N, C-alpha and C positions, 0 to 999 in steps of 0.2 A: 380149331378147338382148344388149342393149349393157351391161346391167348384170351380165347373166351373163359377159362377156369382161372386163369389168372386174374381178370376182372370180377369174377363172382368173389375170387378171395378177397380182393381189395375192398369191394365193396361191403363184403360181410366185415372186415375189420371195422371199417369206417362207423357203420352201423352201430357196433358193440362199443366200440369207443365211446360216440355219443348217447348210446342208452345207457352205457354207465354212469355218463355224467348225469345225465336224467334221474338217475336210479339213485344216485348219493345225495341230489336234491328235495326228491320226493319219493321215497323208496315204499313200492306197496301203498302209496298214499299217506305216508309216515315222513314229518320231516327228519331230517338227519342233522344230530348236532354232534360236533367234536368237541371233544376235552383233549387239550394239550398241556401235559404235566411237564414240570423241570425235570422228571425222573420217576421211576417205579422201583428204584434200589432203595427208598427210603419210605417206612411204614406210614408216615403220614400221608402222602400221595396216594398210597395203596388206601388209605380209607377215606379219602376225597374221592376215588375212583368208586368205591363200594357205594358211597351216597349217590353218586351221578347215576350209576346203572341201577338202583333200586326207583329213584326218581323215572328215569328213560323208560323202564319197564310199566310202571303205574300211568305213564301219560303216553304210551304207545310210541316213544319215538326211538330213531336209530340211534343210537350212539356210537363213535368213535373214538377209542382212547387211544393217545398216541404219547410218547415220550423219549428224549433222550436218556442215553445210558447214564450221564453224567449230569447232575444238576449245574455244572459250570458251563454245559456245553450249549453256548446261546447260539450259535451258528447252524447246530442242529435242529435245535427249536423254529428257528426261522425257515428252514429247509421244510419242515415237517407243514408249518401253515402255508407256504407257500403250495405246496401239492396239495393241501385240503382246499387251497383257493382253487387249483385248476380241476379239483373234483367237483365244484360247485357245492359245496355243503350249504345248509341252511344259516348255520350259526357258529361261530367259533368261540368256545371259552376258553381260556387261558391262565396260566399261573407264568408269570414272565419270568425266565432266566435272567433277564438282564432289563432293566427300568428303561435305559435309555437303547440300548441295541435292538428291541423288539420294536419299536416305533415304525420302521418301512416296512416289518412286514403287515402293522395294521393297517399302514397308509394303504396298502395293496388291497387288504381285504375290503377297505372302505370303498375304492374305485370299482370293486367287485359286487359290490352293494351285499355284502355280508357282515352281518353285526358282530360285533367283538366284543365281548365280556372277559373283565379283567378279574381273577380270583385270587386271592392271598395276597401277593406281593402287587403292588400299583405301580403304574408307570410314572415316567417323567411328565408333570403335567405341560411344563412350560415348554419342553422339546414337542411334544404331541401337538400342541397350540401352534407352534411355529412351522412343523411339519404338514398342517393342515388335517392332522386327522384326528379321528373323534372314537370314542368308546362309549358302550350302552351304557354301562354301570360297573363299579367297584362291588364284589363281595368280597367279604373278610373282617378281618378283627383289627383294632387298633395296635398296631406294634409299638407305637410309643409308649401307651399305655402298660403295655405287658412287659416293657422293660424297667418301667415304674414298679410296677409289682415285684418284679425280681429284686429290684434293687431296695426297695423297703424291707422286703424280708430279709436279705444278707444282712442290712443295719441291725435289724432284731437280732438275727443271730449272733452277730459280733457284738453285742450289746454296744453297738455305737464306736466300736473302734478295733483296727485290724486294717491289713494288706489282702489287696486281693488281685487277681487276675484275670483277665478277658479272653476267651476265643471267639473270633469273629470269623465269619462265613466270609463274604466277598465284600470287602470297602468299596462303597460306592454305589451298591447296589442297595434299593430303598428298604427292602425287608431290614437287612443287616443294620444298614446306618439308622432306623428308624429304631430299632430295639437297644442300640448301644445309646442313642439319645436320649430316651425313657429312662435307661440305668443312671446316665450322669446327671440327669433331672432329680433324682432321687437322692443322688449322693451329694448335690452341688452346697447342701448347707451342714454337710456334715464333714468337718475339719478332721476327725479321728479315723476316717476312711481313706487309705493310701493305695492307688493304683499302681501295681508293680510295673505290669505289663500289658500291652494288647496285642495280641497276633493272630493271624489268619490260621484257619485250618480248614478253608474251600467247604464248608457243610459235611466233612465225611469224617467217618469214624474212625479209619487209620489215620487220617490226618491229625484229629483230635488227640491218638494216643502218643505221636510222635512228637508233636508240638509241645504238649503237655509236660511230657516226659522231660524235654530240655529245658521249660520253665520250671520242673521241679530242682533241678539240676543247676540252675542258673541263681535260684529265689527258693531257697529251702524254706524260707520264711514265709512263704504263701500261705495264708489261712481260708480263702474263699474264690470260688471261681465264679463265674458268671459266661456259660456257652450260649451262644446265640442260636444254637437248635440243638437237640437231644442227640444227635448222632456223634457230635463232636464231645458233648458231655460225656457221653458212656465211652467214648474212646480214651476222654480224661482220666474217667473212673478205671479204666484199665490199667492206666499209667499209676495213678495212685496206689492201686492195688500192687502192680510190680515192685512199688517203692516199699511196699510193706506199710504205708500211712492211712489206710483203711480207716475210716472214721475221724481223721484228723481235720481233713480238709470240708468245708462246706460248698456241696456242689450243686448249682442253681442250673438247669437246662430249660430248653422251649420247645414247645409242642405237646409235651404229656405224652408220646407213642408209649406202646404198651411195655418195651423193655425199660424205660425210664420209669416207669410207674412201678414196676417190680423191683427196679434198684431201689427207688424211695421205700418200699417195703423192708427191703433188707438192709437198710439203713448206708447204702451206698450212695445215694445221693439226697439231698436234703427237698428238693423242689422242684418243680418244671411249670412253665405257663402253658396251661391249654388254649388252644384255639377251635376245637372242635371242626376238624376237617371234613366229616361225615357231611355234617351239615351244610358247609360251604360247597362240596361237590352236589347234594341235592339242589339248593338253593340255586345252582349255576345252571341246571338243566331245566327246572321251573322257569326261572327267569328267562332262559334263551326261548321256550315255548311261549312264552307270554309276548315278547319282540317281535318273534316270528309271524303272531297272530295281528300284529300291528298295534299292540299296548305300547304304552309309554312307561319305562323305568326310571325309578328315582336314580339320581346320582352315585350314591351308595347304599349298599344293604348292608348292615350290619350284624357280625356275627360275634355273641359273647366270648369273652375271654376273662379267666380265671388262673389263680393258682393252686397248683396241687400239691399239698404234702402228705405226709404219713397220716395226718387226721383224715383226709378225705382221697386218698389214692386208691379209690373202689375198683 
């Protein structure tokens, strides 16, 4: 009798396990789409989640949203994707924490016949091809163009002459490098602009504060700052305030999150490049359903980009 009960328990567990896999693929006759974000500690990605949730509700899709605690935790993001592959979800939308590091996880999803859609941050196309992997589409803004917008704005604010600093996210990552590339492109014909220093703050607000505080001490002559995201820019704003220099230094960020728009209105920041993450999340889920239903997607789906200043910081 005891052996019989043990056998029943084992059978129940097996049925439950495979039932869960089935439910994740087509739960209540609805496809399951996963959105894997870099982090949910950044308002930019929270907005992206909101857009995805709206689309999922409208399209009757089961949506799973997961993220690592820190934007720099590539290994955790890969673990999340591998778990989703085991759950046999219908499609995976991901904002890569590492353009190269994420590729093995993409290849695993390909082998499991789960389509992968890349959002916001591009993967390394050369390495992806060499690895035999593929993605269904890229959904996002032109980060190079965003860097150019920021650079041109800084030039105008400085009247073509001045000394600037840069706060980088993670050197070597596509998003960071593209934004800086755009900035340098805007500055290349302006001999009057000098870059004093370019230092990493890992996309984080507290590091933005600490790093820029050090920059202010080492380069008190700095007149402008370009930060590759708003979290670092807002940290720098706090460092500027602590030094009693609010209003003296031009600050331009990237993402145009709510806190940065407020800082722009209060004259603590001068501008931020907006990418519309809500639209990215919404389009990602809509596109995932299309490919689940057998439709072919374009290689890229662009999302508009614009510079937010005090004049349009609604």
